[in-house]
N, CA, C and O atoms as a GROMACS GRO file, in nm:
protein
  540
    1MET      N    1   1.095  -0.622   0.320
    1MET     CA    2   1.183  -0.736   0.320
    1MET      C    3   1.101  -0.862   0.344
    1MET      O    4   1.024  -0.870   0.440
    2THR      N    5   1.118  -0.959   0.259
    2THR     CA    6   1.044  -1.085   0.269
    2THR      C    7   1.074  -1.155   0.402
    2THR      O    8   0.984  -1.209   0.466
    3PHE      N    9   1.200  -1.152   0.443
    3PHE     CA   10   1.240  -1.217   0.567
    3PHE      C   11   1.159  -1.163   0.685
    3PHE      O   12   1.112  -1.241   0.768
    4LEU      N   13   1.143  -1.032   0.694
    4LEU     CA   14   1.072  -0.972   0.806
    4LEU      C   15   0.921  -0.994   0.800
    4LEU      O   16   0.854  -0.985   0.903
    5SER      N   17   0.868  -1.022   0.684
    5SER     CA   18   0.724  -1.046   0.674
    5SER      C   19   0.682  -1.170   0.752
    5SER      O   20   0.565  -1.183   0.789
    6LEU      N   21   0.774  -1.261   0.776
    6LEU     CA   22   0.744  -1.380   0.856
    6LEU      C   23   0.717  -1.346   1.003
    6LEU      O   24   0.659  -1.426   1.076
    7PHE      N   25   0.760  -1.228   1.044
    7PHE     CA   26   0.749  -1.190   1.184
    7PHE      C   27   0.632  -1.097   1.211
    7PHE      O   28   0.634  -1.018   1.306
    8ASP      N   29   0.530  -1.106   1.128
    8ASP     CA   30   0.405  -1.034   1.150
    8ASP      C   31   0.430  -0.885   1.172
    8ASP      O   32   0.393  -0.829   1.275
    9SER      N   33   0.493  -0.823   1.074
    9SER     CA   34   0.527  -0.682   1.088
    9SER      C   35   0.401  -0.597   1.103
    9SER      O   36   0.295  -0.630   1.050
   10ALA      N   37   0.415  -0.488   1.175
   10ALA     CA   38   0.302  -0.400   1.203
   10ALA      C   39   0.265  -0.318   1.080
   10ALA      O   40   0.350  -0.287   0.997
   11ASN      N   41   0.139  -0.285   1.072
   11ASN     CA   42   0.092  -0.196   0.967
   11ASN      C   43   0.116  -0.054   1.016
   11ASN      O   44   0.063  -0.016   1.121
   12VAL      N   45   0.192   0.026   0.944
   12VAL     CA   46   0.229   0.159   0.991
   12VAL      C   47   0.112   0.256   0.994
   12VAL      O   48   0.121   0.359   1.060
   13SER      N   49   0.003   0.226   0.926
   13SER     CA   50  -0.112   0.315   0.926
   13SER      C   51  -0.212   0.281   1.037
   13SER      O   52  -0.311   0.353   1.054
   14ASP      N   53  -0.190   0.175   1.111
   14ASP     CA   54  -0.277   0.136   1.221
   14ASP      C   55  -0.207   0.160   1.354
   14ASP      O   56  -0.085   0.146   1.365
   15CYS      N   57  -0.284   0.194   1.453
   15CYS     CA   58  -0.231   0.211   1.588
   15CYS      C   59  -0.320   0.131   1.682
   15CYS      O   60  -0.432   0.172   1.714
   16TYR      N   61  -0.271   0.020   1.726
   16TYR     CA   62  -0.348  -0.066   1.813
   16TYR      C   63  -0.252  -0.156   1.890
   16TYR      O   64  -0.133  -0.162   1.860
   17ARG      N   65  -0.306  -0.225   1.987
   17ARG     CA   66  -0.225  -0.321   2.063
   17ARG      C   67  -0.212  -0.448   1.982
   17ARG      O   68  -0.313  -0.509   1.945
   18ARG      N   69  -0.092  -0.487   1.955
   18ARG     CA   70  -0.067  -0.607   1.875
   18ARG      C   71  -0.060  -0.728   1.965
   18ARG      O   72  -0.003  -0.723   2.074
   19SER      N   73  -0.118  -0.835   1.922
   19SER     CA   74  -0.110  -0.959   1.996
   19SER      C   75   0.017  -1.033   1.954
   19SER      O   76   0.069  -1.014   1.844
   20GLU      N   77   0.065  -1.116   2.042
   20GLU     CA   78   0.186  -1.193   2.016
   20GLU      C   79   0.155  -1.300   1.912
   20GLU      O   80   0.054  -1.370   1.921
   21SER      N   81   0.242  -1.313   1.816
   21SER     CA   82   0.224  -1.419   1.717
   21SER      C   83   0.354  -1.497   1.706
   21SER      O   84   0.461  -1.439   1.690
   22ILE      N   85   0.342  -1.626   1.714
   22ILE     CA   86   0.457  -1.713   1.700
   22ILE      C   87   0.417  -1.821   1.601
   22ILE      O   88   0.316  -1.889   1.620
   23ALA      N   89   0.494  -1.836   1.500
   23ALA     CA   90   0.465  -1.937   1.399
   23ALA      C   91   0.592  -2.019   1.373
   23ALA      O   92   0.702  -1.967   1.387
   24PRO      N   93   0.577  -2.145   1.337
   24PRO     CA   94   0.695  -2.227   1.309
   24PRO      C   95   0.784  -2.166   1.202
   24PRO      O   96   0.906  -2.186   1.203
   25GLN      N   97   0.724  -2.094   1.109
   25GLN     CA   98   0.803  -2.034   1.001
   25GLN      C   99   0.903  -1.932   1.056
   25GLN      O  100   1.010  -1.912   0.997
   26GLN      N  101   0.869  -1.867   1.167
   26GLN     CA  102   0.960  -1.770   1.226
   26GLN      C  103   1.088  -1.838   1.275
   26GLN      O  104   1.198  -1.793   1.246
   27ALA      N  105   1.072  -1.946   1.348
   27ALA     CA  106   1.188  -2.020   1.400
   27ALA      C  107   1.270  -2.078   1.285
   27ALA      O  108   1.393  -2.074   1.288
   28LEU      N  109   1.202  -2.132   1.186
   28LEU     CA  110   1.273  -2.189   1.072
   28LEU      C  111   1.348  -2.081   0.994
   28LEU      O  112   1.459  -2.104   0.947
   29ALA      N  113   1.287  -1.965   0.980
   29ALA     CA  114   1.353  -1.855   0.909
   29ALA      C  115   1.480  -1.813   0.982
   29ALA      O  116   1.583  -1.788   0.919
   30MET      N  117   1.474  -1.805   1.114
   30MET     CA  118   1.593  -1.764   1.191
   30MET      C  119   1.702  -1.869   1.186
   30MET      O  120   1.820  -1.836   1.169
   31VAL      N  121   1.665  -1.995   1.200
   31VAL     CA  122   1.768  -2.099   1.204
   31VAL      C  123   1.828  -2.126   1.066
   31VAL      O  124   1.945  -2.164   1.056
   32ASN      N  125   1.750  -2.107   0.961
   32ASN     CA  126   1.798  -2.136   0.825
   32ASN      C  127   1.851  -2.014   0.752
   32ASN      O  128   1.898  -2.026   0.639
   33SER      N  129   1.843  -1.898   0.812
   33SER     CA  130   1.883  -1.775   0.746
   33SER      C  131   2.035  -1.763   0.736
   33SER      O  132   2.107  -1.782   0.834
   34SER      N  133   2.082  -1.731   0.617
   34SER     CA  134   2.226  -1.706   0.600
   34SER      C  135   2.267  -1.580   0.675
   34SER      O  136   2.382  -1.568   0.717
   35LEU      N  137   2.174  -1.486   0.693
   35LEU     CA  138   2.203  -1.364   0.768
   35LEU      C  139   2.233  -1.395   0.914
   35LEU      O  140   2.334  -1.351   0.967
   36THR      N  141   2.145  -1.471   0.981
   36THR     CA  142   2.168  -1.503   1.122
   36THR      C  143   2.290  -1.593   1.139
   36THR      O  144   2.362  -1.582   1.239
   37LEU      N  145   2.313  -1.682   1.044
   37LEU     CA  146   2.431  -1.768   1.053
   37LEU      C  147   2.559  -1.686   1.043
   37LEU      O  148   2.651  -1.703   1.123
   38ALA      N  149   2.565  -1.597   0.946
   38ALA     CA  150   2.684  -1.512   0.929
   38ALA      C  151   2.706  -1.422   1.050
   38ALA      O  152   2.818  -1.409   1.099
   39GLN      N  153   2.598  -1.362   1.100
   39GLN     CA  154   2.611  -1.272   1.214
   39GLN      C  155   2.650  -1.347   1.341
   39GLN      O  156   2.722  -1.294   1.425
   40SER      N  157   2.602  -1.470   1.355
   40SER     CA  158   2.640  -1.548   1.473
   40SER      C  159   2.789  -1.581   1.470
   40SER      O  160   2.855  -1.584   1.575
   41ARG      N  161   2.841  -1.607   1.353
   41ARG     CA  162   2.985  -1.635   1.340
   41ARG      C  163   3.069  -1.512   1.370
   41ARG      O  164   3.171  -1.520   1.438
   42LEU      N  165   3.025  -1.398   1.320
   42LEU     CA  166   3.098  -1.273   1.346
   42LEU      C  167   3.093  -1.236   1.493
   42LEU      O  168   3.194  -1.196   1.551
   43LEU      N  169   2.975  -1.248   1.554
   43LEU     CA  170   2.961  -1.214   1.696
   43LEU      C  171   3.039  -1.310   1.783
   43LEU      O  172   3.100  -1.268   1.882
   44ALA      N  173   3.039  -1.438   1.750
   44ALA     CA  174   3.115  -1.536   1.829
   44ALA      C  175   3.264  -1.503   1.828
   44ALA      O  176   3.331  -1.517   1.930
   45ALA      N  177   3.316  -1.460   1.714
   45ALA     CA  178   3.457  -1.421   1.706
   45ALA      C  179   3.485  -1.300   1.795
   45ALA      O  180   3.586  -1.296   1.864
   46GLU      N  181   3.396  -1.203   1.792
   46GLU     CA  182   3.413  -1.083   1.875
   46GLU      C  183   3.403  -1.118   2.024
   46GLU      O  184   3.483  -1.070   2.104
   47LEU      N  185   3.307  -1.203   2.060
   47LEU     CA  186   3.291  -1.242   2.200
   47LEU      C  187   3.410  -1.323   2.249
   47LEU      O  188   3.448  -1.311   2.366
   48THR      N  189   3.468  -1.404   2.163
   48THR     CA  190   3.587  -1.481   2.201
   48THR      C  191   3.704  -1.387   2.229
   48THR      O  192   3.780  -1.410   2.322
   49ARG      N  193   3.718  -1.282   2.148
   49ARG     CA  194   3.824  -1.184   2.175
   49ARG      C  195   3.803  -1.118   2.311
   49ARG      O  196   3.899  -1.091   2.383
   50GLU      N  197   3.678  -1.091   2.346
   50GLU     CA  198   3.647  -1.029   2.475
   50GLU      C  199   3.661  -1.126   2.591
   50GLU      O  200   3.717  -1.091   2.695
   51ALA      N  201   3.610  -1.247   2.575
   51ALA     CA  202   3.599  -1.342   2.686
   51ALA      C  203   3.723  -1.430   2.704
   51ALA      O  204   3.746  -1.482   2.813
   52GLY      N  205   3.801  -1.446   2.600
   52GLY     CA  206   3.916  -1.534   2.609
   52GLY      C  207   3.877  -1.680   2.591
   52GLY      O  208   3.776  -1.711   2.528
   53SER      N  209   3.957  -1.769   2.646
   53SER     CA  210   3.938  -1.911   2.620
   53SER      C  211   3.842  -1.982   2.717
   53SER      O  212   3.805  -2.097   2.693
   54ALA      N  213   3.803  -1.916   2.823
   54ALA     CA  214   3.714  -1.980   2.922
   54ALA      C  215   3.571  -1.984   2.870
   54ALA      O  216   3.510  -1.881   2.842
   55ASP      N  217   3.518  -2.106   2.858
   55ASP     CA  218   3.382  -2.122   2.807
   55ASP      C  219   3.278  -2.055   2.896
   55ASP      O  220   3.182  -1.996   2.846
   56ALA      N  221   3.295  -2.062   3.027
   56ALA     CA  222   3.198  -2.002   3.118
   56ALA      C  223   3.191  -1.851   3.098
   56ALA      O  224   3.082  -1.793   3.100
   57THR      N  225   3.305  -1.789   3.080
   57THR     CA  226   3.308  -1.644   3.055
   57THR      C  227   3.245  -1.613   2.920
   57THR      O  228   3.174  -1.513   2.907
   58PHE      N  229   3.270  -1.698   2.821
   58PHE     CA  230   3.209  -1.679   2.689
   58PHE      C  231   3.057  -1.686   2.698
   58PHE      O  232   2.987  -1.603   2.641
   59VAL      N  233   3.006  -1.785   2.771
   59VAL     CA  234   2.861  -1.801   2.786
   59VAL      C  235   2.801  -1.678   2.854
   59VAL      O  236   2.699  -1.625   2.809
   60ASP      N  237   2.864  -1.632   2.962
   60ASP     CA  238   2.815  -1.512   3.031
   60ASP      C  239   2.812  -1.393   2.936
   60ASP      O  240   2.713  -1.320   2.931
   61THR      N  241   2.919  -1.373   2.864
   61THR     CA  242   2.930  -1.260   2.772
   61THR      C  243   2.828  -1.270   2.660
   61THR      O  244   2.767  -1.170   2.622
   62ALA      N  245   2.808  -1.390   2.607
   62ALA     CA  246   2.712  -1.410   2.498
   62ALA      C  247   2.570  -1.383   2.547
   62ALA      O  248   2.492  -1.318   2.477
   63PHE      N  249   2.535  -1.431   2.664
   63PHE     CA  250   2.400  -1.408   2.717
   63PHE      C  251   2.375  -1.259   2.738
   63PHE      O  252   2.269  -1.207   2.702
   64VAL      N  253   2.472  -1.190   2.795
   64VAL     CA  254   2.455  -1.047   2.820
   64VAL      C  255   2.442  -0.971   2.688
   64VAL      O  256   2.356  -0.884   2.674
   65ARG      N  257   2.525  -1.004   2.591
   65ARG     CA  258   2.523  -0.932   2.464
   65ARG      C  259   2.398  -0.964   2.382
   65ARG      O  260   2.338  -0.873   2.324
   66VAL      N  261   2.359  -1.090   2.376
   66VAL     CA  262   2.247  -1.129   2.290
   66VAL      C  263   2.113  -1.116   2.361
   66VAL      O  264   2.017  -1.065   2.302
   67LEU      N  265   2.105  -1.160   2.486
   67LEU     CA  266   1.976  -1.162   2.556
   67LEU      C  267   1.959  -1.049   2.657
   67LEU      O  268   1.849  -1.027   2.708
   68GLY      N  269   2.068  -0.979   2.686
   68GLY     CA  270   2.059  -0.868   2.780
   68GLY      C  271   2.046  -0.909   2.924
   68GLY      O  272   1.997  -0.832   3.007
   69ARG      N  273   2.090  -1.031   2.957
   69ARG     CA  274   2.082  -1.080   3.094
   69ARG      C  275   2.187  -1.188   3.116
   69ARG      O  276   2.242  -1.244   3.021
   70GLN      N  277   2.214  -1.216   3.243
   70GLN     CA  278   2.306  -1.324   3.279
   70GLN      C  279   2.234  -1.458   3.264
   70GLN      O  280   2.112  -1.465   3.282
   71PRO      N  281   2.307  -1.564   3.231
   71PRO     CA  282   2.243  -1.696   3.226
   71PRO      C  283   2.216  -1.748   3.367
   71PRO      O  284   2.287  -1.715   3.462
   72THR      N  285   2.111  -1.828   3.379
   72THR     CA  286   2.086  -1.895   3.507
   72THR      C  287   2.191  -2.004   3.524
   72THR      O  288   2.264  -2.035   3.429
   73ALA      N  289   2.199  -2.062   3.642
   73ALA     CA  290   2.294  -2.171   3.665
   73ALA      C  291   2.265  -2.289   3.573
   73ALA      O  292   2.357  -2.351   3.520
   74ALA      N  293   2.137  -2.320   3.554
   74ALA     CA  294   2.099  -2.430   3.466
   74ALA      C  295   2.137  -2.400   3.321
   74ALA      O  296   2.186  -2.488   3.249
   75GLU      N  297   2.115  -2.276   3.278
   75GLU     CA  298   2.153  -2.238   3.141
   75GLU      C  299   2.304  -2.242   3.122
   75GLU      O  300   2.352  -2.286   3.018
   76GLN      N  301   2.378  -2.197   3.222
   76GLN     CA  302   2.524  -2.201   3.215
   76GLN      C  303   2.573  -2.345   3.201
   76GLN      O  304   2.661  -2.373   3.120
   77GLN      N  305   2.514  -2.436   3.279
   77GLN     CA  306   2.552  -2.577   3.273
   77GLN      C  307   2.514  -2.638   3.138
   77GLN      O  308   2.594  -2.711   3.079
   78GLU      N  309   2.394  -2.609   3.091
   78GLU     CA  310   2.349  -2.662   2.961
   78GLU      C  311   2.437  -2.612   2.847
   78GLU      O  312   2.471  -2.687   2.755
   79CYS      N  313   2.473  -2.485   2.852
   79CYS     CA  314   2.559  -2.428   2.748
   79CYS      C  315   2.699  -2.489   2.751
   79CYS      O  316   2.759  -2.514   2.646
   80ALA      N  317   2.752  -2.513   2.871
   80ALA     CA  318   2.884  -2.576   2.883
   80ALA      C  319   2.880  -2.717   2.824
   80ALA      O  320   2.973  -2.758   2.754
   81SER      N  321   2.774  -2.791   2.852
   81SER     CA  322   2.759  -2.925   2.795
   81SER      C  323   2.746  -2.920   2.644
   81SER      O  324   2.804  -3.002   2.573
   82PHE      N  325   2.670  -2.822   2.594
   82PHE     CA  326   2.652  -2.804   2.451
   82PHE      C  327   2.785  -2.775   2.383
   82PHE      O  328   2.817  -2.834   2.280
   83LEU      N  329   2.862  -2.682   2.440
   83LEU     CA  330   2.990  -2.646   2.380
   83LEU      C  331   3.085  -2.766   2.374
   83LEU      O  332   3.153  -2.787   2.274
   84ALA      N  333   3.090  -2.843   2.482
   84ALA     CA  334   3.177  -2.961   2.485
   84ALA      C  335   3.133  -3.065   2.383
   84ALA      O  336   3.216  -3.121   2.312
   85ALA      N  337   3.003  -3.092   2.376
   85ALA     CA  338   2.952  -3.193   2.282
   85ALA      C  339   2.971  -3.149   2.137
   85ALA      O  340   3.011  -3.229   2.052
   86GLN      N  341   2.943  -3.022   2.109
   86GLN     CA  342   2.958  -2.972   1.971
   86GLN      C  343   3.105  -2.975   1.929
   86GLN      O  344   3.136  -3.017   1.817
   87ALA      N  345   3.194  -2.932   2.016
   87ALA     CA  346   3.336  -2.933   1.983
   87ALA      C  347   3.383  -3.076   1.955
   87ALA      O  348   3.462  -3.098   1.863
   88ALA      N  349   3.335  -3.172   2.033
   88ALA     CA  350   3.372  -3.312   2.011
   88ALA      C  351   3.321  -3.359   1.875
   88ALA      O  352   3.392  -3.430   1.804
   89ARG      N  353   3.200  -3.320   1.837
   89ARG     CA  354   3.146  -3.358   1.705
   89ARG      C  355   3.230  -3.298   1.593
   89ARG      O  356   3.259  -3.364   1.494
   90PHE      N  357   3.268  -3.172   1.610
   90PHE     CA  358   3.348  -3.108   1.506
   90PHE      C  359   3.488  -3.169   1.496
   90PHE      O  360   3.547  -3.173   1.388
   91ARG      N  361   3.542  -3.216   1.609
   91ARG     CA  362   3.673  -3.282   1.605
   91ARG      C  363   3.665  -3.413   1.528
   91ARG      O  364   3.758  -3.449   1.456
   92GLN      N  365   3.553  -3.487   1.544
   92GLN     CA  366   3.535  -3.612   1.472
   92GLN      C  367   3.518  -3.588   1.323
   92GLN      O  368   3.581  -3.653   1.240
   93GLY      N  369   3.433  -3.493   1.290
   93GLY     CA  370   3.412  -3.459   1.150
   93GLY      C  371   3.327  -3.557   1.074
   93GLY      O  372   3.240  -3.516   0.996
   94THR      N  373   3.348  -3.685   1.092
   94THR     CA  374   3.274  -3.786   1.016
   94THR      C  375   3.129  -3.797   1.062
   94THR      O  376   3.045  -3.847   0.988
   95ALA      N  377   3.098  -3.752   1.185
   95ALA     CA  378   2.963  -3.763   1.237
   95ALA      C  379   2.875  -3.646   1.195
   95ALA      O  380   2.758  -3.639   1.233
   96LEU      N  381   2.930  -3.555   1.116
   96LEU     CA  382   2.856  -3.436   1.076
   96LEU      C  383   2.795  -3.454   0.938
   96LEU      O  384   2.849  -3.524   0.852
   97SER      N  385   2.681  -3.389   0.919
   97SER     CA  386   2.622  -3.385   0.785
   97SER      C  387   2.634  -3.242   0.732
   97SER      O  388   2.632  -3.146   0.810
   98THR      N  389   2.645  -3.228   0.604
   98THR     CA  390   2.659  -3.098   0.542
   98THR      C  391   2.524  -3.027   0.538
   98THR      O  392   2.424  -3.087   0.500
   99PHE      N  393   2.524  -2.901   0.577
   99PHE     CA  394   2.401  -2.821   0.574
   99PHE      C  395   2.407  -2.732   0.451
   99PHE      O  396   2.498  -2.650   0.437
  100THR      N  397   2.311  -2.747   0.364
  100THR     CA  398   2.312  -2.670   0.240
  100THR      C  399   2.186  -2.587   0.222
  100THR      O  400   2.157  -2.543   0.110
  101GLY      N  401   2.111  -2.564   0.328
  101GLY     CA  402   1.982  -2.498   0.316
  101GLY      C  403   1.987  -2.354   0.272
  101GLY      O  404   1.894  -2.308   0.206
  102THR      N  405   2.092  -2.281   0.304
  102THR     CA  406   2.094  -2.138   0.275
  102THR      C  407   2.187  -2.100   0.161
  102THR      O  408   2.205  -1.981   0.133
  103GLY      N  409   2.245  -2.195   0.097
  103GLY     CA  410   2.341  -2.162  -0.008
  103GLY      C  411   2.476  -2.130   0.052
  103GLY      O  412   2.507  -2.171   0.164
  104GLU      N  413   2.555  -2.059  -0.022
  104GLU     CA  414   2.691  -2.025   0.021
  104GLU      C  415   2.688  -1.925   0.137
  104GLU      O  416   2.624  -1.820   0.128
  105ALA      N  417   2.756  -1.958   0.244
  105ALA     CA  418   2.759  -1.871   0.361
  105ALA      C  419   2.850  -1.751   0.335
  105ALA      O  420   2.958  -1.765   0.278
  106ALA      N  421   2.806  -1.633   0.378
  106ALA     CA  422   2.885  -1.511   0.362
  106ALA      C  423   3.008  -1.513   0.451
  106ALA      O  424   3.112  -1.456   0.416
  107VAL      N  425   2.997  -1.578   0.566
  107VAL     CA  426   3.108  -1.589   0.660
  107VAL      C  427   3.133  -1.737   0.682
  107VAL      O  428   3.043  -1.810   0.724
  108LYS      N  429   3.253  -1.781   0.654
  108LYS     CA  430   3.288  -1.923   0.670
  108LYS      C  431   3.296  -1.961   0.817
  108LYS      O  432   3.331  -1.877   0.901
  109PRO      N  433   3.264  -2.086   0.850
  109PRO     CA  434   3.276  -2.131   0.989
  109PRO      C  435   3.423  -2.137   1.030
  109PRO      O  436   3.512  -2.152   0.947
  110ALA      N  437   3.445  -2.127   1.158
  110ALA     CA  438   3.580  -2.134   1.212
  110ALA      C  439   3.638  -2.274   1.189
  110ALA      O  440   3.565  -2.373   1.187
  111ALA      N  441   3.769  -2.279   1.173
  111ALA     CA  442   3.837  -2.408   1.156
  111ALA      C  443   3.853  -2.479   1.291
  111ALA      O  444   3.854  -2.602   1.297
  112ASP      N  445   3.866  -2.402   1.397
  112ASP     CA  446   3.884  -2.458   1.531
  112ASP      C  447   3.752  -2.514   1.582
  112ASP      O  448   3.652  -2.442   1.583
  113PRO      N  449   3.748  -2.640   1.625
  113PRO     CA  450   3.622  -2.701   1.672
  113PRO      C  451   3.559  -2.627   1.790
  113PRO      O  452   3.436  -2.615   1.795
  114GLY      N  453   3.639  -2.578   1.883
  114GLY     CA  454   3.585  -2.505   1.997
  114GLY      C  455   3.519  -2.375   1.956
  114GLY      O  456   3.413  -2.338   2.007
  115GLN      N  457   3.583  -2.304   1.863
  115GLN     CA  458   3.525  -2.178   1.816
  115GLN      C  459   3.400  -2.202   1.733
  115GLN      O  460   3.304  -2.125   1.740
  116ARG      N  461   3.401  -2.308   1.656
  116ARG     CA  462   3.283  -2.341   1.576
  116ARG      C  463   3.164  -2.376   1.667
  116ARG      O  464   3.050  -2.342   1.635
  117ALA      N  465   3.191  -2.443   1.777
  117ALA     CA  466   3.085  -2.472   1.874
  117ALA      C  467   3.031  -2.342   1.934
  117ALA      O  468   2.910  -2.330   1.956
  118ARG      N  469   3.119  -2.246   1.959
  118ARG     CA  470   3.075  -2.116   2.010
  118ARG      C  471   2.988  -2.044   1.906
  118ARG      O  472   2.889  -1.980   1.942
  119GLU      N  473   3.023  -2.055   1.780
  119GLU     CA  474   2.940  -1.996   1.674
  119GLU      C  475   2.799  -2.056   1.677
  119GLU      O  476   2.700  -1.986   1.661
  120ASN      N  477   2.794  -2.186   1.697
  120ASN     CA  478   2.663  -2.253   1.704
  120ASN      C  479   2.582  -2.207   1.825
  120ASN      O  480   2.460  -2.191   1.816
  121LEU      N  481   2.650  -2.187   1.938
  121LEU     CA  482   2.580  -2.141   2.058
  121LEU      C  483   2.519  -2.003   2.034
  121LEU      O  484   2.404  -1.979   2.071
  122VAL      N  485   2.595  -1.913   1.975
  122VAL     CA  486   2.542  -1.780   1.947
  122VAL      C  487   2.424  -1.789   1.851
  122VAL      O  488   2.326  -1.716   1.865
  123HIS      N  489   2.434  -1.878   1.753
  123HIS     CA  490   2.324  -1.898   1.658
  123HIS      C  491   2.198  -1.946   1.733
  123HIS      O  492   2.088  -1.902   1.702
  124VAL      N  493   2.216  -2.034   1.828
  124VAL     CA  494   2.104  -2.081   1.910
  124VAL      C  495   2.046  -1.965   1.991
  124VAL      O  496   1.924  -1.952   2.002
  125LEU      N  497   2.131  -1.882   2.048
  125LEU     CA  498   2.082  -1.769   2.127
  125LEU      C  499   2.003  -1.670   2.042
  125LEU      O  500   1.908  -1.608   2.090
  126PHE      N  501   2.041  -1.656   1.915
  126PHE     CA  502   1.964  -1.570   1.824
  126PHE      C  503   1.823  -1.623   1.804
  126PHE      O  504   1.733  -1.548   1.766
  127ASN      N  505   1.802  -1.750   1.829
  127ASN     CA  506   1.670  -1.812   1.814
  127ASN      C  507   1.596  -1.822   1.948
  127ASN      O  508   1.484  -1.874   1.952
  128HIS      N  509   1.655  -1.774   2.055
  128HIS     CA  510   1.595  -1.778   2.188
  128HIS      C  511   1.477  -1.681   2.194
  128HIS      O  512   1.481  -1.573   2.135
  129ASN      N  513   1.374  -1.720   2.265
  129ASN     CA  514   1.256  -1.634   2.278
  129ASN      C  515   1.289  -1.497   2.336
  129ASN      O  516   1.228  -1.398   2.296
  130ASP      N  517   1.384  -1.491   2.428
  130ASP     CA  518   1.422  -1.362   2.488
  130ASP      C  519   1.486  -1.269   2.385
  130ASP      O  520   1.483  -1.147   2.402
  131PHE      N  521   1.544  -1.323   2.280
  131PHE     CA  522   1.603  -1.240   2.175
  131PHE      C  523   1.495  -1.191   2.078
  131PHE      O  524   1.501  -1.078   2.030
  132LEU      N  525   1.397  -1.275   2.051
  132LEU     CA  526   1.295  -1.243   1.952
  132LEU      C  527   1.179  -1.161   2.005
  132LEU      O  528   1.105  -1.102   1.926
  133THR      N  529   1.161  -1.157   2.137
  133THR     CA  530   1.044  -1.094   2.196
  133THR      C  531   1.083  -0.964   2.264
  133THR      O  532   1.175  -0.961   2.345
  134ILE      N  533   1.012  -0.858   2.230
  134ILE     CA  534   1.031  -0.730   2.300
  134ILE      C  535   0.939  -0.731   2.420
  134ILE      O  536   0.818  -0.754   2.407
  135ARG      N  537   0.995  -0.705   2.536
  135ARG     CA  538   0.914  -0.706   2.659
  135ARG      C  539   0.898  -0.567   2.713
  135ARG      O  540   0.833  -0.548   2.816
   0.00000   0.00000   0.00000
């Protein structure tokens, strides 16, 4: 898969300790990928069903599901601010620019501004170092 080649895939015929590689193309591939965008929208919908309408509960649930850990107090606060700011932008509508980098999205964004902000948060978490790095 071309997408995975950006992540320095291992050679199956070699057995050695691999060094960590991080390249800007990896982050760009994740943020611009229609796959990660679609999956973030689907996961955000599932997490909302689990967490309900409370943003703090949603953030906790998203961190546990995506990163395998609870958010720190600072992360919880930053995520709450992000959700509020994104939802406000989506309510305005005129302050947004159209993103056309990946072509037609397989999963359409939510119509509700709050849910769409949650979709964006999950998309951001998919790009978090803790999600991309096996420890």
